[in-house]
C-alpha positions, 0 to 999 in steps of 0.5 A: 073864349075860354083859355083853359080848353087850351092850356094845355094843347097850346103847352104842347105846340110850343114845347115842341116847336122849343124841342124841336128847334132849340138845338139848331140855335147856333146854327152858321149862316147858310143858303142866302142868310146873309144877304138878310143879315147885310142889310139888316146891318145896314138898315141900322145905319140907313133904315130909309134905303136899305138896298144901297149897298154894295155887294159881290153875290153874283161875281161881280159887285152890284147894288143890293137892288139887284141881287135881293129879291125879296123885301126887307121887313125880315132885314128890320126883324135882324137889326132890332134884334141885333140891337136887342140880343146883341149880334150873334148866330144864336141872337139872329135864331132865338129872334127867329125862333120867337116866329117860328112859335108864333106860326106853330099857335096860328096854325092852331088857330087857324085850324080851331077855325077850319077842323075838328082836331087844331092839337093834330092839325098844329103838330102835321104841320109842325113835325115836316121838313121844309118848317122845321128846316125853314125855321132853322134858316134866317130868311124870310120865309117862317116871317111871311107864314106867321102873318100868312097863318094869323092873316088868315084867321083873323080874315075868317074870323072877322067874315064870321063874327061881322068885326070890322077890326079884325078884318083891319087887322087881317089886312096889317098882317097881309101886308106884313106879308107882302112885305116879309116875301113877295108870295105873301101878295097872294093871300089878296086873292085868295081871300077874295074866292073865299070871301065871295064863295062865303056869298056875304051878304055885302061886299064892305070887305073889299075896302080891306083888301084893297089897303095892302094893295095900296101899299104893295103900289107905295112901295114899288112907287119908292123903291123906283123912287130909291133904285130906278124900278120897283121892287115887287115888278123886278123879282117877278122878271126875274122869275120869268128868264127862267121860264121855259115853256116846252112840254118837256121842260113842263113835265119835267118840273112838274115831275120835280115839283111833285117829289118837293112835296112829297119830300118837305112834307113826308113826314105824312107818309107815316099818317098815310094808312090812316088817311087812306083806303090799302087800294088807295094807297095801291093807286096812287103807288101804280101812278107813282112809280112809272111819274118817279122812273120817269123824272130820274131814267129819263135824262135823253129827253133831257127831263133831269139835268142835275143828275151827276152820278149814277142812279141807284136803288136808293135814289130810285126808292126815296124818289118814288116814296117821295112822289106817292107821298105828294100823290096823296097830299094834293089828293087830300085837298081835291078830296076835301072839297069833292065831299064838302064844296062849301067856301072852306075848301076851296080855300084849301085847295086854293091854297094848297093847289096855287102853292104847288102850282107857284113853286112848281111852274111860276118861281124861278126854281123849284125850291122848300122855301116856295113849298113851305107856304103850303103846311097849314093847310095840309094839317088842317087837311090831316086833320079833316080827312081825319075826322071824315074818315073815322067816326066819333068811336073810331077816331076815339079809339085810333086818335093814340094811333095818330098820336105816336105815327109822329114820332118818327115824322119828327125824327125825319124832320129833326135828322132833316134839319140836322143834315142842313145844319151840319151843312151849315157848319161846315162852311164856317169850318172851311171858312175858318181852317183855310184862311188861318192856313194861308194868313201869312201869303206875302199875297191875298187870299181869294175865294169863289162861291158865296152862300154862307162861304162867303159870310165867313170868308169874308168874316176872317179876311179874305175878298170875293174874285169878282170877275170884272175888275180883281187883280190877281199876283202870283202868289195869291191863292184862290179857294174855290168849293165845290159845292156851291154858286156863281164861280166862273172859270180860271184860266189854268194858264195863269194858275196851279191846283196846290190841295184840296181841303175836304169837311164832311157834313153828315154823313147819311143825309144830305139837304143840299148836293149834286152828288147825291140829287138833293137841293131842299134850296134849288132843284139845280142841285137835285130832283129830291130836296134830301137825300138818305144814304152816303153824302161826299165829303164837301171839298174846297179846291185851292190853286194859286197864281202863277201870273197876273191875272186882270190887270185891264182885263177882266178874267171873264174876259180873258177866259172868253178871249183863250176859248175865241183863240182855241176855236 
């Protein structure tokens, strides 16, 4: 390989990645970050038993093996990072910055095998809201993506050159993807179908795909021995609990999935004029108008249970644009396959459609993290489409305009990442302010809600309220965040409100708020991955206990008894 010809593109990719992510290196722990960090801390003392610790994450204390639905490799990486660089938010994010660089560079080399414009493919992938937001967290998604990209590269290169060593390396990387996030297992059938489509003379490559299958089987056996259940199967069972089979629910999921796909890769909207004719874009718009209207206006049919406020023009417009983008993105994969009908186009089609199907219809909730795996494929399809639409002379003439179009794409993606950064900061700020405010109370400071808020409240000395075990005394204080998860009703005859603390996040973009329909981490919060417009303050309700709660009967049981008596 002539490395000199790749020096400039790789420098651009690495520099762009660093410029986009370095400003967020001190991002507080957010959403599920604490789970990965806690497991990493536990691993340092118990390296062969990562899920034995107990955490109150779902309203009552449980063993981690009952809570987490992800494999432990990301937490092992966090443990290693802490040993090398120290235990801080910045140190953790520096470690994960290396994973983002790996994914960005890997996309470039994979694109070299599948298209003629690998730099465009890599930058289109990088400059998307879902990539930058995911890369600014401490969850397992970008680690899985990096393994996925390099595994695919090694597999294709191994088949192209008949090098069994590359197939062996790919098998190890597939295993790494599966142990980063269970969705990584999807690489096995994806690469198997690709290999069959190539019509190889032998099928000896199957042996290498058996390696990750064997590793996952061993993992299930080991976790069953340790925790009484195979954790890969348990994660699938958890997802199946949220499946609803009515036609309305499937329609709802499909519409939200399309919306999330378009929004999470929303920067592609700036390249649409290069990818499609005006007539095709108009067709997308005609299709998107009724779909986006149905999603937002058909609430009596039960299509959108998460709406908490009125529907305004900004929400309608953004839903419409995201739906157009989603249609355009899926059409890239379909059009590429219809044009080429070869193994490469089939690989990209299944990569995109499979991820779309999993995110919308098989995962427990639709979220940006589930959309993320399709990002490299979309980048490659974009580069392939540009080459297909324009001849050599025209392509070279408009290439500079294509790169200029990536500037607003970068601006949008960084803005969404900044909004998520600010939202994460509100939890740390609120925890510091509230624990300081009530540090002198004679009783205990309790809180509801989890995610990053739990991490910082416990760090500053507060206790998570356990609906089954906590016993509260008169004078205790309870903090209840408005925009959080897993809160249960408090007995109103035993508590009284005493105040509200309000913290400002980003005031013009939101990634997680049911009040503006944004739900990047879960569509339960809203049908858009992010919302551009006025964002309400984050509210934390403060109540004091006026008579004992618990004392022989759990809070949940007490509430149930009171409800039954009122009936």
